[in-house]
ROSEDO-509692 format. One record per residue (C-alpha): residue number from 1; residue in one letter; x, y, z. Coordinates in Angstrom, 1 decimal, always signed. Layout:
BEGIN
R  num  residuo       X       Y       Z
R  NUM        a       X       Y       Z
...
This chain:
BEGIN
R  num  residuo       X       Y       Z
R    1        m    -5.8    -4.7   -25.9
R    2        q    -2.2    -5.4   -24.6
R    3        k    -1.4    -1.6   -23.8
R    4        q    -4.6    -1.5   -21.8
R    5        f    -2.9    -5.1   -19.9
R    6        i    +0.1    -3.5   -19.2
R    7        n    -0.5    -0.7   -17.8
R    8        l    -3.5    -2.3   -15.2
R    9        l    -0.8    -3.9   -13.3
R   10        v    -3.1    -6.5   -12.8
R   11        f    -2.7    -6.9    -8.4
R   12        v    -5.5    -8.0    -7.5
R   13        y    -6.4    -8.9    -3.8
R   14        d    -9.3    -9.5    -1.2
R   15        m   -10.9    -8.4    +1.9
R   16        n    -8.2    -9.7    +4.6
R   17        l    -5.8    -7.6    +2.9
R   18        v    -6.3    -5.2    +5.7
R   19        n    -4.7    -7.4    +7.8
R   20        l    -1.2    -8.3    +6.2
R   21        d    +2.3    -7.8    +7.7
R   22        m    +3.5    -5.6    +4.8
R   23        g    +6.8    -6.1    +5.7
R   24        k    +6.1   -10.0    +4.6
R   25        c    +3.9    -9.6    +1.2
R   26        i    +4.1   -11.1    -1.6
R   27        v    +2.3   -11.7    -5.5
R   28        i    +2.0   -14.3    -7.6
R   29        l    +1.3   -14.3   -10.5
R   30        e    +0.7   -17.5   -12.2
R   31        d    -2.2   -19.1   -14.7
R   32        e    -1.3   -22.8   -13.7
R   33        k    -3.6   -23.7   -10.8
R   34        a    -1.9   -26.3    -9.4
R   35        t    +1.7   -24.4    -8.8
R   36        l    +0.2   -21.2    -8.9
R   37        e    -1.8   -23.2    -4.8
R   38        m    +1.6   -24.9    -4.3
R   39        m    +3.1   -21.8    -4.5
R   40        e    +1.3   -20.2    -2.1
R   41        m    +1.3   -23.3    +0.6
R   42        a    +5.0   -22.8    +1.1
R   43        l    +5.1   -19.4    +1.6
R   44        e    +2.6   -19.5    +3.9
R   45        d    +4.0   -21.7    +5.6
R   46        e    +7.3   -19.7    +5.9
R   47        g    +4.9   -16.7    +7.3
R   48        y    +4.5   -14.8    +3.8
R   49        d    +1.9   -12.8    +3.2
R   50        v    +0.5   -13.9    -0.2
R   51        i    -1.9   -12.5    -3.0
R   52        a    -2.4   -15.2    -5.2
R   53        i    -3.3   -14.2    -7.9
R   54        n    -4.3   -17.0   -11.4
R   55        h    -4.3   -14.6   -14.3
R   56        h    -7.5   -16.8   -15.5
R   57        e    -9.5   -15.3   -13.3
R   58        p   -10.9   -11.5   -13.4
R   59        p    -9.5    -9.1   -11.4
R   60        e   -11.9    -7.8    -8.3
R   61        y    -9.3    -5.3    -7.0
R   62        i    -7.0    -3.2    -8.4
R   63        i    -4.3    -3.0    -5.1
R   64        d    -2.5    +1.1    -4.0
R   65        f    -0.2    -0.5    -2.7
R   66        a    +3.7    -2.5    -3.8
R   67        p    +4.2    -5.2    -2.3
R   68        q    +8.0    -6.6    -1.4
R   69        l    +8.5    -9.5    -3.7
R   70        i    +6.4   -10.2    -7.2
R   71        l    +7.0   -13.9    -8.4
R   72        l    +5.6   -14.0   -11.8
R   73        d    +4.8   -16.8   -14.5
R   74        v    +6.0   -15.1   -18.0
R   75        r    +4.1   -17.3   -19.8
R   76        l    +0.7   -15.9   -18.3
R   77        s    -2.3   -17.1   -20.2
R   78        n    -2.0   -13.9   -22.6
R   79        g    +1.8   -14.2   -22.8
R   80        y    +2.4   -10.8   -21.8
R   81        g    +3.8   -11.8   -18.5
R   82        h    +7.7   -10.5   -19.5
R   83        l    +5.9    -7.7   -20.0
R   84        l    +3.7    -6.9   -17.5
R   85        c    +7.4    -7.0   -16.0
R   86        e    +8.5    -4.9   -18.5
R   87        d    +6.2    -2.3   -17.2
R   88        l    +6.8    -2.4   -13.4
R   89        k    +9.8    -2.3   -13.3
R   90        k    +9.5    +0.9   -16.1
R   91        n    +6.4    +2.6   -13.4
R   92        p    +8.5    +4.7   -10.2
R   93        r    +5.7    +3.7    -7.6
R   94        t    +7.4    -0.6    -9.2
R   95        s   +10.1    -0.8    -9.8
R   96        k   +12.7    -1.3    -7.3
R   97        i    +9.2    -4.4    -6.1
R   98        p   +12.2    -7.4    -7.4
R   99        v   +10.3    -9.3    -9.9
R  100        i   +11.7   -13.0   -10.0
R  101        l   +10.2   -14.5   -13.2
R  102        v    +8.8   -18.3   -13.0
R  103        s    +8.8   -20.3   -16.1
R  104        g   +10.2   -24.0   -17.6
R  105        a   +10.3   -22.0   -20.7
R  106        g   +14.4   -22.9   -22.9
R  107        n   +15.4   -19.1   -22.2
R  108        l   +14.3   -17.8   -19.2
R  109        e   +18.0   -16.0   -17.9
R  110        k   +17.9   -13.8   -21.3
R  111        i   +14.0   -13.2   -20.4
R  112        a   +14.7   -12.1   -17.5
R  113        k   +17.4    -9.8   -18.4
R  114        d   +15.5    -8.8   -21.4
R  115        c   +12.8    -7.6   -19.1
R  116        n   +15.3    -5.9   -16.3
R  117        a   +13.8    -8.8   -13.6
R  118        n   +15.8    -9.1   -10.6
R  119        n   +15.9   -13.3   -10.9
R  120        y   +14.5   -16.1   -12.5
R  121        l   +12.8   -20.0   -11.5
R  122        s   +12.7   -22.2   -13.9
R  123        k   +10.0   -24.6   -14.0
R  124        p    +9.7   -27.9   -13.0
R  125        f   +11.9   -26.4    -9.2
R  126        d   +10.7   -27.7    -5.8
R  127        m    +9.7   -25.5    -3.2
R  128        d   +13.3   -25.5    -1.6
R  129        e   +14.2   -23.2    -4.6
R  130        l   +11.4   -21.3    -4.0
R  131        l   +11.7   -20.1    -0.3
R  132        k   +15.7   -19.9    -1.1
R  133        i   +15.1   -17.3    -3.8
R  134        t   +12.4   -15.8    -1.7
R  135        r   +14.6   -15.3    +0.8
R  136        k   +17.1   -13.4    -1.2
R  137        y   +15.2   -10.4    -1.6
R  138        i   +12.6   -10.2    +1.5
């Protein structure tokens, strides 16, 4: 089951995807709904196109393109966020996409290094921190 999840690279989108500016597209995988909504709103207010995924919802679509940034919760409901990051970084199609880990874990710096994430953002964080780290990669 773990391997199936990792190979899936769970990117969900809606049919409005065709209207996205692919130069500013961000995927957020976050299982805390309130955090997901705050991140989505802050990034959209700055002009980014956001594909927000609450991992509790089953995926409807698997996208066949690479976003410009992935914000990834380490502790998704199944606990595999860091493994998904490893898989993204090993896959030639997604290895160049910046991945920012988001978590309240005390050892987030080590987790980020171990899974080859580009950076990390410790919870709780304010939206200015989110925007600053986003601008660094897009």
